[in-house]
DOTORBA-204910 format. One line per 4 residues: number of its first residue (from 1); their letters; for each residue x, z, y of C-alpha. Coordinates in nm, 3 decimals. Layout:
NUM	A	X Z Y; ...
END
This chain:
1	MTSE	1.206 -2.238 -4.121; 1.151 -2.615 -4.165; 1.446 -2.846 -4.216; 1.387 -2.999 -3.872
5	TSLR	1.401 -2.655 -3.710; 1.710 -2.565 -3.911; 1.886 -2.878 -3.789; 1.781 -2.799 -3.434
9	TISA	1.914 -2.445 -3.467; 2.246 -2.567 -3.613; 2.275 -2.826 -3.336; 2.208 -2.567 -3.065
13	SFRV	2.451 -2.323 -3.226; 2.717 -2.596 -3.235; 2.667 -2.662 -2.866; 2.708 -2.292 -2.786
17	LLAV	3.020 -2.273 -3.007; 3.162 -2.578 -2.832; 3.105 -2.418 -2.490; 3.274 -2.096 -2.605
21	LLFT	3.572 -2.289 -2.744; 3.605 -2.479 -2.418; 3.597 -2.153 -2.224; 3.861 -2.003 -2.457
25	VLLG	4.086 -2.307 -2.415; 4.061 -2.285 -2.039; 4.167 -1.921 -2.055; 4.422 -1.954 -2.331
29	VSPA	4.630 -2.268 -2.261; 4.941 -2.202 -2.051; 4.868 -1.831 -1.991; 5.106 -1.797 -1.699
33	RAQV	4.967 -2.102 -1.523; 4.609 -2.003 -1.594; 4.671 -1.660 -1.444; 4.807 -1.814 -1.128
37	DLNK	4.513 -2.056 -1.107; 4.252 -1.787 -1.153; 4.400 -1.548 -0.901; 4.525 -1.787 -0.634
41	RELN	4.315 -2.099 -0.636; 4.018 -2.154 -0.408; 3.703 -2.060 -0.593; 3.422 -2.309 -0.649
45	VPAT	3.158 -2.035 -0.650; 3.316 -1.774 -0.420; 3.173 -1.422 -0.415; 3.152 -1.173 -0.130
49	LVAE	3.070 -0.806 -0.181; 2.852 -0.660 0.095; 2.659 -0.333 0.131; 2.312 -0.286 0.273
53	SQQV	2.457 0.000 0.473; 2.814 0.106 0.537; 2.690 0.463 0.568; 2.542 0.643 0.270
57	QAGQ	2.420 0.999 0.226; 2.504 1.219 -0.070; 2.217 1.232 -0.319; 2.097 0.886 -0.212
61	SVTL	2.167 0.530 -0.325; 2.295 0.217 -0.157; 2.246 -0.145 -0.264; 2.543 -0.379 -0.294
65	AFVM	2.512 -0.757 -0.309; 2.743 -1.007 -0.475; 2.672 -1.296 -0.240; 2.757 -1.619 -0.426
69	NPKP	2.811 -1.941 -0.229; 2.850 -2.237 -0.468; 3.015 -2.544 -0.322; 2.821 -2.871 -0.327
73	TWHG	2.753 -2.993 -0.687; 2.861 -2.653 -0.831; 2.638 -2.383 -0.977; 2.647 -2.032 -1.123
77	YWEN	2.451 -1.880 -1.412; 2.168 -1.635 -1.473; 2.234 -1.327 -1.689; 2.121 -1.528 -1.992
81	PGDA	2.284 -1.868 -1.926; 2.081 -2.054 -2.190; 2.242 -2.291 -2.440; 2.580 -2.289 -2.265
85	GIGM	2.755 -2.099 -1.991; 2.847 -1.737 -1.931; 2.680 -1.480 -1.710; 2.859 -1.248 -1.469
89	SFDW	3.051 -0.941 -1.585; 3.140 -0.633 -1.380; 3.431 -0.394 -1.432; 3.378 -0.116 -1.178
93	KLPD	3.632 0.126 -1.033; 3.422 0.400 -0.882; 3.505 0.743 -0.735; 3.379 1.054 -0.912
97	GVTA	3.011 1.113 -0.852; 2.928 0.744 -0.805; 2.748 0.539 -1.072; 2.651 0.170 -1.073
101	GKAR	2.314 0.051 -1.195; 2.221 -0.267 -1.376; 2.264 -0.597 -1.195; 1.945 -0.760 -1.067
105	YPVP	1.935 -1.138 -1.051; 1.713 -1.373 -0.847; 1.475 -1.618 -1.013; 1.689 -1.897 -1.171
109	DTLL	1.642 -2.272 -1.208; 1.674 -2.494 -1.514; 1.933 -2.764 -1.577; 1.882 -2.985 -1.884
113	ISGI	2.178 -3.210 -1.977; 2.171 -3.410 -2.302; 1.934 -3.161 -2.462; 2.139 -2.857 -2.352
117	MNYI	1.934 -2.620 -2.138; 2.116 -2.409 -1.876; 1.969 -2.134 -1.656; 2.149 -2.170 -1.325
121	YKGD	2.167 -2.122 -0.947; 2.252 -2.433 -0.746; 2.234 -2.292 -0.395; 2.347 -1.965 -0.241
125	YAVL	2.222 -1.657 -0.424; 2.283 -1.282 -0.439; 2.309 -1.045 -0.734; 2.211 -0.689 -0.641
129	VNLV	2.347 -0.364 -0.783; 2.244 -0.012 -0.684; 2.509 0.257 -0.645; 2.388 0.616 -0.683
133	ISEK	2.585 0.878 -0.489; 2.581 1.227 -0.637; 2.482 1.522 -0.420; 2.828 1.666 -0.495
137	VKPG	3.010 1.385 -0.314; 3.148 1.519 0.014; 3.136 1.335 0.348; 3.422 1.094 0.403
141	PLAI	3.542 0.746 0.302; 3.425 0.602 -0.029; 3.631 0.316 -0.173; 3.444 0.087 -0.414
145	SVKS	3.611 -0.191 -0.613; 3.503 -0.416 -0.896; 3.657 -0.694 -1.100; 3.397 -0.961 -1.167
149	EWLA	3.413 -1.274 -1.381; 3.177 -1.569 -1.392; 3.159 -1.934 -1.485; 3.141 -2.210 -1.221
153	CTDE	3.020 -2.551 -1.334; 2.918 -2.895 -1.219; 2.717 -3.131 -1.438; 3.049 -3.249 -1.586
157	VCVP	3.306 -2.967 -1.581; 3.319 -2.586 -1.605; 3.584 -2.351 -1.466; 3.606 -1.975 -1.537
161	EQDE	3.648 -1.776 -1.216; 3.715 -1.414 -1.129; 3.782 -1.201 -0.826; 3.866 -0.843 -0.741
165	LSIN	3.622 -0.733 -0.476; 3.625 -0.412 -0.278; 3.432 -0.244 0.000; 3.475 0.080 0.191
169	LQVV	3.168 0.295 0.247; 3.133 0.614 0.446; 2.950 0.920 0.311; 2.769 1.082 0.604
173	GPDA	2.565 1.396 0.653; 2.188 1.411 0.597; 2.115 1.391 0.971; 2.343 1.096 1.045
177	AVSL	2.193 0.761 1.144; 2.207 0.489 0.878; 2.184 0.124 0.987; 2.068 -0.143 0.740
181	NNAF	2.175 -0.503 0.688; 1.865 -0.719 0.738; 2.004 -0.991 0.512; 1.903 -0.776 0.215
185	NAYR	1.537 -0.847 0.291; 1.594 -1.209 0.192; 1.802 -1.107 -0.110; 1.518 -0.891 -0.242
189	EALP	1.265 -1.162 -0.162; 1.440 -1.387 -0.415; 1.413 -1.127 -0.694; 1.126 -1.154 -0.941
193	RPLG	0.840 -0.914 -0.878; 0.723 -0.686 -1.161; 0.417 -0.815 -1.343; 0.267 -0.466 -1.375
197	SAAT	0.092 -0.551 -1.704; 0.224 -0.576 -2.058; 0.259 -0.918 -2.219; 0.239 -1.005 -2.590
201	FTVK	0.448 -1.245 -2.799; 0.460 -1.368 -3.155; 0.691 -1.587 -3.364; 0.504 -1.778 -3.633
205	DDLF	0.555 -2.108 -3.813; 0.876 -2.176 -3.618; 0.686 -2.139 -3.291; 0.726 -1.879 -3.018
209	RLSV	0.410 -1.789 -2.824; 0.386 -1.559 -2.524; 0.060 -1.436 -2.368; 0.099 -1.321 -2.006
213	PFPA	-0.180 -1.156 -1.801; -0.223 -1.366 -1.487; -0.516 -1.371 -1.241; -0.752 -1.657 -1.316
217	NIDV	-0.810 -1.734 -0.948; -0.440 -1.791 -0.869; -0.324 -2.151 -0.905; 0.010 -2.219 -1.070
221	ETPY	0.182 -2.545 -1.160; 0.424 -2.587 -1.450; 0.528 -2.226 -1.505; 0.843 -2.164 -1.707
225	FFIK	0.953 -1.859 -1.905; 1.318 -1.746 -1.889; 1.386 -1.509 -2.177; 1.666 -1.254 -2.144
229	EDGI	1.729 -1.199 -2.513; 1.930 -1.460 -2.702; 1.841 -1.600 -3.043; 1.461 -1.596 -3.006
233	VDYG	1.367 -1.936 -2.856; 1.516 -2.282 -2.859; 1.617 -2.315 -2.493; 1.620 -2.695 -2.493
237	APQK	1.273 -2.732 -2.646; 0.983 -2.808 -2.410; 0.752 -2.525 -2.310; 0.378 -2.593 -2.335
241	VNRD	0.158 -2.378 -2.111; -0.217 -2.320 -2.146; -0.448 -2.127 -1.919; -0.710 -1.920 -2.100
245	GDRL	-0.909 -1.731 -1.839; -0.690 -1.455 -1.705; -0.398 -1.535 -1.936; -0.116 -1.786 -1.943
249	IIET	0.000 -1.878 -2.294; 0.346 -2.029 -2.333; 0.450 -2.202 -2.657; 0.792 -2.334 -2.751
253	AARG	1.018 -2.372 -3.054; 1.153 -2.051 -3.205; 1.500 -1.964 -3.336; 1.436 -1.618 -3.479
257	DELQ	1.187 -1.334 -3.498; 1.395 -1.021 -3.546; 1.303 -0.850 -3.216; 0.997 -0.633 -3.151
261	KISG	1.036 -0.634 -2.774; 1.156 -0.896 -2.529; 1.182 -0.930 -2.153; 1.226 -1.211 -1.905
265	ILKI	1.100 -1.389 -1.597; 0.790 -1.606 -1.572; 0.861 -1.855 -1.295; 0.540 -1.940 -1.108
269	GPNM	0.681 -2.142 -0.819; 1.006 -2.232 -0.642; 1.199 -1.906 -0.596; 0.897 -1.713 -0.722
273	GLSL	0.882 -1.525 -1.049; 0.735 -1.226 -1.229; 0.955 -1.000 -1.441; 0.781 -0.888 -1.757
277	NATT	0.820 -0.701 -2.082; 0.643 -0.809 -2.399; 0.579 -0.658 -2.740; 0.482 -0.826 -3.066
281	GDVE	0.116 -0.903 -3.128; -0.124 -1.181 -3.224; -0.115 -1.476 -2.984; -0.312 -1.796 -3.040
285	MSGV	-0.260 -2.118 -2.841; -0.601 -2.133 -2.675; -0.728 -2.247 -2.339; -0.657 -2.556 -2.131
289	PIGG	-0.310 -2.713 -2.081; -0.166 -2.699 -1.731; 0.130 -2.880 -1.574; 0.390 -3.082 -1.756
293	GSGG	0.552 -2.779 -1.914; 0.863 -2.957 -2.033; 1.143 -2.899 -1.794; 1.063 -2.604 -1.578
297	NFIG	1.063 -2.825 -1.268; 0.770 -2.752 -1.041; 0.536 -3.029 -0.936; 0.433 -2.962 -0.577
301	GGDQ	0.330 -2.608 -0.497; 0.629 -2.418 -0.369; 0.642 -2.306 -0.010; 0.352 -2.532 0.084
305	SNAS	0.136 -2.386 -0.193; 0.237 -2.036 -0.090; 0.150 -2.114 0.270; -0.193 -2.246 0.169
309	LLLI	-0.260 -1.943 -0.049; -0.147 -1.713 0.232; -0.374 -1.882 0.488; -0.676 -1.869 0.258
313	ALGG	-0.611 -1.508 0.162; -0.547 -1.408 0.524; -0.875 -1.566 0.632; -1.056 -1.380 0.354
317	AIVG	-0.889 -1.053 0.455; -0.991 -1.090 0.821; -1.352 -1.179 0.735; -1.364 -0.902 0.473
321	GLLL	-1.228 -0.650 0.724; -1.491 -0.760 0.977; -1.769 -0.704 0.723; -1.633 -0.356 0.650
325	NLMP	-1.778 -0.249 0.984; -2.122 -0.279 0.824; -2.034 -0.048 0.537; -2.173 0.309 0.542
329	CVFP	-1.832 0.455 0.465; -1.685 0.321 0.789; -1.977 0.371 1.028; -1.920 0.744 1.096
333	ILSL	-1.565 0.679 1.209; -1.685 0.391 1.426; -1.904 0.642 1.606; -1.588 0.801 1.746
337	KAIS	-1.486 0.466 1.892; -1.837 0.416 2.026; -1.806 0.742 2.219; -1.474 0.624 2.362
341	LAKA	-1.632 0.296 2.475; -1.924 0.481 2.628; -1.686 0.700 2.828; -1.506 0.390 2.956
345	GGEE	-1.835 0.246 3.079; -1.717 -0.114 3.050; -1.414 -0.072 3.276; -1.197 -0.369 3.178
349	TIVR	-0.850 -0.211 3.191; -0.947 0.101 2.997; -1.154 -0.082 2.736; -0.882 -0.337 2.664
353	RDAL	-0.610 -0.074 2.647; -0.808 0.140 2.405; -0.914 -0.159 2.194; -0.552 -0.266 2.149
357	AYTA	-0.448 0.091 2.063; -0.736 0.118 1.813; -0.633 -0.214 1.658; -0.274 -0.095 1.632
361	GVVV	-0.386 0.218 1.447; -0.600 0.019 1.204; -0.333 -0.243 1.136; -0.050 0.010 1.094
365	VATV	-0.238 0.222 0.841; -0.373 -0.080 0.649; -0.022 -0.223 0.630; 0.136 0.109 0.531
369	LGGL	-0.122 0.162 0.255; -0.059 -0.193 0.136; 0.317 -0.139 0.139; 0.277 0.184 -0.056
373	LLAL	0.056 0.002 -0.306; 0.321 -0.269 -0.353; 0.595 -0.006 -0.390; 0.399 0.184 -0.654
377	RASG	0.337 -0.137 -0.845; 0.705 -0.225 -0.824; 0.790 0.114 -0.973; 0.569 0.035 -1.272
381	AAVG	0.261 0.235 -1.172; -0.076 0.074 -1.247; -0.260 0.131 -0.920; -0.498 -0.065 -0.702
385	WAFQ	-0.657 -0.067 -0.358; -0.804 0.270 -0.250; -0.567 0.449 -0.488; -0.543 0.744 -0.249
389	LQDP	-0.907 0.843 -0.304; -0.845 0.879 -0.677; -0.673 1.208 -0.593; -0.913 1.502 -0.531
393	RIIF	-0.654 1.674 -0.310; -0.667 1.388 -0.060; -1.046 1.395 -0.072; -1.042 1.767 0.009
397	VLLA	-0.813 1.714 0.310; -1.034 1.427 0.428; -1.341 1.648 0.383; -1.188 1.922 0.596
401	LVTA	-1.095 1.668 0.863; -1.439 1.505 0.875; -1.609 1.845 0.887; -1.389 1.954 1.176
405	IGFN	-1.464 1.632 1.365; -1.837 1.679 1.306; -1.835 2.034 1.446; -1.629 1.916 1.741
409	LAGL	-1.882 1.646 1.820; -2.164 1.898 1.782; -2.000 2.121 2.044; -1.890 2.412 1.823
413	FELP	-1.543 2.399 1.979; -1.346 2.186 2.219; -0.996 2.044 2.208; -0.701 1.994 2.279
417	NVNF	-0.558 2.330 2.176; -0.589 2.291 1.799; -0.302 2.097 1.642; -0.522 1.958 1.367
421	GNKL	-0.608 1.606 1.254; -0.928 1.571 1.457; -0.732 1.646 1.775; -0.567 1.311 1.723
425	TQQE	-0.895 1.122 1.716; -1.042 1.304 2.016; -0.754 1.268 2.259; -0.824 1.072 2.572
429	GPSG	-0.662 0.734 2.625; -0.471 0.505 2.387; -0.336 0.789 2.173; -0.683 0.896 2.065
433	SFWT	-0.785 0.534 2.009; -0.480 0.475 1.790; -0.556 0.772 1.565; -0.924 0.685 1.550
437	GALA	-0.821 0.342 1.423; -0.583 0.501 1.173; -0.860 0.723 1.037; -1.102 0.429 1.021
441	AFVA	-0.855 0.226 0.814; -0.789 0.519 0.579; -1.160 0.583 0.521; -1.244 0.210 0.493
445	TPCT	-1.017 0.140 0.196; -1.268 0.242 -0.076; -1.510 -0.022 0.056; -1.437 -0.358 -0.102
449	GPFM	-1.679 -0.612 0.037; -1.726 -0.989 0.019; -1.414 -1.204 0.070; -1.185 -0.904 0.020
453	AAAL	-1.146 -0.921 -0.357; -0.977 -1.260 -0.373; -0.768 -1.182 -0.063; -0.634 -0.856 -0.203
457	GATI	-0.591 -1.014 -0.546; -0.357 -1.272 -0.393; -0.116 -0.992 -0.298; -0.027 -0.962 -0.668
461	VLPP	0.162 -1.292 -0.671; 0.256 -1.352 -0.308; 0.596 -1.240 -0.177; 0.594 -0.885 -0.034
465	IAAL	0.612 -0.999 0.330; 0.317 -1.235 0.278; 0.124 -0.960 0.097; 0.181 -0.721 0.389
469	IIFA	0.050 -0.989 0.627; -0.274 -0.995 0.426; -0.307 -0.616 0.448; -0.247 -0.638 0.823
473	GLGV	-0.511 -0.913 0.843; -0.760 -0.677 0.682; -0.689 -0.432 0.964; -0.734 -0.701 1.229
477	GLAL	-1.074 -0.789 1.081; -1.180 -0.424 1.084; -1.083 -0.391 1.452; -1.221 -0.731 1.555
481	PFLL	-1.558 -0.611 1.699; -1.382 -0.383 1.946; -1.138 -0.655 2.041; -1.433 -0.883 2.115
485	IAFV	-1.597 -0.614 2.329; -1.273 -0.563 2.518; -1.182 -0.927 2.581; -1.522 -1.099 2.609
489	PAIR	-1.671 -1.008 2.950; -2.025 -1.111 2.851; -2.024 -0.845 2.579; -1.836 -0.581 2.776
493	NRMP	-2.064 -0.605 3.081; -2.363 -0.505 2.868; -2.211 -0.165 2.794; -2.401 0.126 2.956
497	KPGA	-2.240 0.327 3.233; -2.135 0.690 3.168; -2.392 0.955 3.253; -2.565 1.269 3.136
501	WLDS	-2.684 1.084 2.827; -2.328 1.075 2.697; -2.328 1.442 2.592; -2.645 1.393 2.386
505	FRKA	-2.502 1.075 2.236; -2.186 1.259 2.135; -2.384 1.533 1.960; -2.598 1.273 1.783
509	MAVP	-2.281 1.112 1.647; -2.207 1.438 1.465; -2.489 1.352 1.223; -2.318 1.053 1.052
513	MFLT	-1.998 1.259 1.038; -2.177 1.538 0.850; -2.337 1.278 0.623; -1.987 1.157 0.543
517	AIGL	-1.886 1.514 0.463; -2.182 1.543 0.225; -2.074 1.221 0.054; -1.719 1.354 0.014
521	IWLL	-1.855 1.679 -0.131; -2.049 1.477 -0.387; -1.741 1.269 -0.467; -1.525 1.579 -0.504
525	GRQI	-1.782 1.728 -0.741; -1.781 1.411 -0.949; -1.405 1.434 -0.985; -1.351 1.805 -1.048
529	GTDA	-1.689 1.945 -1.160; -1.937 2.183 -1.004; -1.744 2.503 -1.076; -1.430 2.376 -0.910
533	LGLS	-1.638 2.227 -0.630; -1.778 2.570 -0.554; -1.427 2.705 -0.512; -1.335 2.413 -0.287
537	LMFL	-1.642 2.473 -0.070; -1.532 2.832 -0.022; -1.212 2.704 0.138; -1.415 2.456 0.342
541	LLVT	-1.633 2.743 0.462; -1.316 2.925 0.561; -1.211 2.619 0.765; -1.550 2.620 0.938
545	LILW	-1.530 2.993 1.016; -1.185 2.946 1.166; -1.316 2.669 1.390; -1.618 2.883 1.486
549	WFGG	-1.386 3.170 1.574; -1.174 2.932 1.779; -1.480 2.795 1.962; -1.602 3.148 2.036
553	GQSK	-1.266 3.232 2.190; -1.286 2.920 2.407; -1.623 3.026 2.547; -1.470 3.360 2.651
557	GFSR	-1.155 3.204 2.794; -0.921 3.313 2.513; -0.639 3.096 2.383; -0.623 3.106 2.003
561	GALT	-0.454 2.770 1.940; -0.146 2.885 1.748; -0.337 3.126 1.524; -0.607 2.868 1.460
565	TGAL	-0.356 2.602 1.362; -0.180 2.835 1.119; -0.506 2.956 0.967; -0.637 2.602 0.922
569	VAAI	-0.318 2.485 0.754; -0.324 2.788 0.522; -0.689 2.729 0.429; -0.637 2.361 0.351
573	IGGI	-0.321 2.427 0.149; -0.507 2.698 -0.041; -0.788 2.459 -0.121; -0.540 2.198 -0.246
577	LFLP	-0.351 2.445 -0.464; -0.666 2.578 -0.627; -0.809 2.237 -0.709; -0.824 2.223 -1.090
581	NAEA	-0.739 1.941 -1.321; -1.013 1.678 -1.343; -0.991 1.615 -1.719; -1.297 1.831 -1.782
585	MDER	-1.514 1.568 -1.615; -1.469 1.305 -1.887; -1.727 1.439 -2.132; -1.990 1.481 -1.860
589	KVAS	-1.939 1.125 -1.735; -1.969 0.980 -2.086; -2.293 1.170 -2.139; -2.426 1.056 -1.801
593	ASTA	-2.348 0.690 -1.880; -2.531 0.706 -2.213; -2.850 0.847 -2.054; -2.864 0.612 -1.754
597	TLPS	-3.140 0.354 -1.704; -2.892 0.094 -1.829; -2.692 0.281 -2.096; -2.326 0.187 -2.130
601	EPFS	-2.012 0.258 -2.325; -1.674 0.345 -2.169; -1.472 0.030 -2.114; -1.167 -0.050 -2.324
605	EARL	-1.010 -0.387 -2.399; -1.021 -0.305 -2.768; -1.397 -0.246 -2.757; -1.446 -0.562 -2.550
609	SELR	-1.252 -0.767 -2.808; -1.455 -0.613 -3.089; -1.786 -0.700 -2.923; -1.676 -1.055 -2.844
613	ASNQ	-1.555 -1.105 -3.201; -1.906 -1.014 -3.320; -2.053 -1.283 -3.088; -2.251 -1.027 -2.889
617	PVFA	-2.301 -1.092 -2.517; -2.124 -0.835 -2.299; -2.175 -0.719 -1.942; -1.870 -0.529 -1.815
621	YFTA	-1.869 -0.365 -1.474; -1.603 -0.163 -1.296; -1.700 0.104 -1.049; -1.587 0.424 -0.880
625	DWCI	-1.774 0.713 -0.726; -1.598 0.657 -0.393; -1.694 0.287 -0.381; -2.005 0.253 -0.164
629	TCKA	-2.049 -0.114 -0.257; -2.041 -0.019 -0.625; -2.302 0.251 -0.587; -2.528 0.027 -0.378
633	NEAA	-2.513 -0.244 -0.646; -2.587 0.008 -0.919; -2.889 0.142 -0.734; -3.021 -0.202 -0.633
637	AVQR	-2.947 -0.408 -0.944; -2.752 -0.256 -1.234; -2.945 0.066 -1.295; -3.289 -0.094 -1.266
641	QETA	-3.551 -0.099 -1.538; -3.593 -0.478 -1.510; -3.221 -0.524 -1.578; -3.224 -0.277 -1.866
645	DAFA	-3.526 -0.447 -2.028; -3.372 -0.796 -1.996; -3.038 -0.685 -2.138; -3.206 -0.497 -2.425
649	EANV	-3.411 -0.802 -2.519; -3.099 -1.022 -2.520; -2.896 -0.756 -2.708; -2.636 -0.739 -2.429
653	AVLM	-2.368 -0.472 -2.476; -2.275 -0.291 -2.154; -1.926 -0.156 -2.084; -1.855 0.053 -1.775
657	GDWT	-1.504 0.099 -1.638; -1.499 0.417 -1.428; -1.205 0.396 -1.186; -1.288 0.710 -0.988
661	RPDP	-0.966 0.859 -1.117; -0.651 0.663 -1.205; -0.680 0.466 -1.528; -0.386 0.232 -1.609
665	EISN	-0.589 0.025 -1.855; -0.856 -0.047 -1.594; -0.593 -0.108 -1.325; -0.419 -0.365 -1.545
669	FLEK	-0.749 -0.531 -1.637; -0.848 -0.562 -1.271; -0.508 -0.713 -1.194; -0.552 -0.972 -1.470
673	HGRA	-0.867 -1.088 -1.294; -0.699 -1.111 -0.955; -0.856 -0.791 -0.826; -0.683 -0.509 -0.643
677	GVPL	-0.988 -0.281 -0.650; -1.351 -0.238 -0.750; -1.621 -0.358 -0.786; -1.577 -0.622 -1.054
681	YLYY	-1.865 -0.760 -1.263; -1.810 -0.980 -1.568; -2.052 -1.141 -1.810; -1.925 -1.264 -2.148
685	EPGK	-2.150 -1.513 -2.322; -2.056 -1.564 -2.688; -1.795 -1.834 -2.731; -1.754 -1.899 -2.359
689	EPVI	-1.524 -1.795 -2.078; -1.632 -1.486 -1.879; -1.835 -1.536 -1.564; -1.719 -1.337 -1.260
693	LPQI	-2.032 -1.229 -1.073; -2.063 -1.185 -0.695; -1.968 -0.853 -0.541; -2.319 -0.811 -0.400
697	LTVG	-2.570 -0.804 -0.687; -2.944 -0.840 -0.714; -3.172 -0.785 -1.011; -3.221 -1.162 -1.029
701	TLTD	-2.845 -1.220 -1.047; -2.830 -1.009 -1.364; -3.155 -1.107 -1.534; -3.081 -1.478 -1.483
705	LVT	-2.776 -1.433 -1.705; -2.992 -1.383 -2.014; -3.289 -1.606 -1.936
END
């Protein structure tokens, strides 16, 4: 270390020692009096222990909150208090079978006084702890107590505080109702969200550098990194932040380099942060400076910036959802709604009722899928939009459902006696409309069209509630045409009246449904191979025979509903259980990519870095077999001889990221570029930042890159 850094380290250490001595004096002088003061006096940062639910079931967990309410001018501390201060401690007294997890803190603020940096909370805040209740705990009262200590400070004085807190819970049976405290929604909103991608740090020449993956299309002002581990950075030193494409690079003065892994929170706005883990690696200070970077105080942005981002993303989601209606993957399901509208014949009450029910089905499923996506990301899984179609078992179930609907439309059998998925979409009235909308939303997710990419990418950094609003907006856009038909008389009055033609129309609508089934068969084969596909088709044939048998019974007046339902469930479960592992497909896909019109290599960040280091231009594209937009672009632009000739002449290396099945590396790379799904097209010109290409490609779009 340099002499200047050594002096800075000694100075910082002296400040910490001084704070510890002060804390010791406060505890040690006049022990009897201090004990009385600590136990009896009115606290400056009082704590209240509350539970998300007073009832808890054995084998489950319950979240407790230490709700801290600092008085005016007082503040509490984050788990790493910075240069001075002390974080909270917890001494639990728990019944047998109950264990307490690690405390989770909200995103802190900075307080810099005379060069001493503190990580604090000025306003009300809550520290959350999960209690896990063993399955062996019997129903009855559950007394929880904890002795907690913390430091309360103003800008001029600090006082150690403690309290013995307790709460009585009730262990209830598995069927008992459990009511939740809605205040915990706000408590969790203040917690940092997991980044979902690994960061990299280095300590070199007395400097600490951290490289954090962060979507390039998300604006951020004056981010600040709160490190959990002590002894690595100089807390009081300014933090410089550069933006280099899809990375944020933070640089500050270092204190030591003995750790191989660190963790912390990257604050990206008021009360907004991303929790991250980082490992050692090479990090250079590249890119363009952003913000002031010196004090961790945010310039603008905040709630207003979040609101602007939410409005822009919501608009993109609605428009993107509207355009999904033009996608081939959604059209067959829309035919079911078209039949419903034809039956209504333009009758205002019925059309509006069914349109609202259809919209509800679309919005509910889109929101649920979005919520599940957020939950999986929060658990550490690297997943993106349309994650459900990366599982061949779900594709098989969807194939069976679409096939059954197709045969129903063709007249092979009639409902309502079969308790199977297509019954839901063929019911009369709002119930059928709701489930038709639900199916449309489920099938539409693989289609990522214009405006959707940026909208779904924004869900990475927005608060969970705002992210769910965007997913719901996608559903509203998908349902918008039917809402317009229902509520705009000029459109509704043009609808034809019911008649004999309706039966022929219904049978004609079986054709797009069977085309969808063919597409799902192809997709299933791409995921599990032809041998396994043959076995799956045997189970699909069994499903068809069961439906044929059921339809034959209907024509003779027999009721075979219960047997049919059981047989269908058994056939589908059998097909799922016999689906093999998809790993055998890797070699075939690599061979296919190398013999395509535009040959490519499998994508990896290591290979991309190697090609860029050699100053070779690179075209990287990310696709999936279930992505109709991807396949249309490949047929129309990517896999064209003109493109291949232009790229060969310019010596362009081509990397293909196949996301048909889950791939954490591709998921993380998409997230870095603000994408929640495919397609994504990038062109890397030597020595320049990557160009993100449009989601709808032409041959000219690609050949112009190298001319």
